[in-house]
C-alpha positions, 0 to 999 in steps of 0.5 A: 144357597140363594139361587136354590131358594129361588128355584124352589120358590119358583117351583112352588109359585108354578105349582099354585099358579096351576091351581089358580087357573081353575078359579075366576076370583083368587084372594091371597091374605096373610102375614108375610110378603109371599102373597105379594110375590106371587101376585107379581109372579102371576101378573108376569104372565098374560094368562092370569089377566082374566083372573081376579086376584085380590090381596090383603095383609092380615094379622095372625088369625085362627082357622075360624077366623080365616074361614070368615075372613074368606067367606066375607071377602067373597060375599062382597064380591 
């Protein structure tokens, strides 16, 4: 069961990586450790070295707070 979970997780990260390739700056945030795992997954591939990836842990926030959080992050870049 653990191997199946890892395979599903890897497939999901691969799908996200495909989307991330379209951007120069990426901001990963949230409650869980998934953002760190995705960051480590992306760092294994040299293709992502030219993409700026920021990570920040957050508490539970509403959709409006998420939007403001992201806008604030990218305004400071």
